[in-house]
C-alpha positions, 0 to 999 in steps of 0.5 A: 461195732464195725462187725455189727454195722456190716452184719446190719447192712447184709441183713438189709441188702438180703431183705431188699432182695427177698422183697424185690423178689417177692414183689416181681413174683406177685405182681409181674409173674402173677405167681405165689412161687417166690424165687431168689437167685433160682431158688424158690421157697414154699411152706407145705400146707398139707400132710401128703408127704408125711412122715418125711415132710410135715405140714408147715415145713419150709422147702427150698426147690431148684429147677434142674435139667433132668429129673429122676425116679425117686426125686421129690419135686414141686409142680403146678397142677391144671388148677394152678396149685403147687404140689410137692410129691415124689416121682414114681415113674417117668416116660420121656418128658412126662412124669407120675408122681405120688404123695408118700402119704397117699394111696393114689398116684397123681395125674401124669404131668409134663416137665414144663409144669415142674418148678423144681427139685426139693433141696432142703426142708425144715419145720423149725424155719417154716413158720418164720419164713412164711411171715417173713416172706410177706411184703409188709413184714420185709418192708417193717423189718427193712424200715426198722433196721434203717431207722436203727442204723441211721436215724436212732444212731444220730440221735444217740450221737447227739445225746452223747455229744450233749452229755459230753458238753455238760460234763465239760461245762461241769468240769470247768465249773469245778476247776473255776471253784477250785481255783477260787478257793485256792486264791481265797485260801492264798489271800487268807494265808497272806493276811494272816502272815501280815497280821503276824508281822504287824504284831511282831513289829508292835512287840519290838516297839514296846 
């Protein structure tokens, strides 16, 4: 039970951090890019990097000091869209990228436009994270876990206490019932003995 409680506390803490990061990114920084401890999470919306990265995959990126040819990076274009493509060549602090599945290369970008280098991608968790990172979903999960761990637990403890009290009362009644039966049996035995003694005395008189 202690391990289960610790795990649930950790999950709540992680979700609160994600929620705080999401709210900070959306309302303070005014960006769709969600960052948690310098790591950013995105879901790929196009097939420009197929067959290596598919539509719907989760990608995790992190900002680097240097980027090299061959690195898959995410950058913000002039229209404020996030693009995840591969660097095909660089000139000083300027880079040219291209999607693995595209025929045309992209316009040159500056290092300041780059949000980070690809560290991880997964199709399996992409759909899950896409909805998990939504503020309302995070709030709902946190509220559910808090309810389960505090309010629902209190109700369960109360019900358990009531059940135990009922059992105690039932046990007392049973004990009292047995005691009453024993006393009644004892009185009956005493009466029989007295009757027998009385019968013996009457026989002796005769």
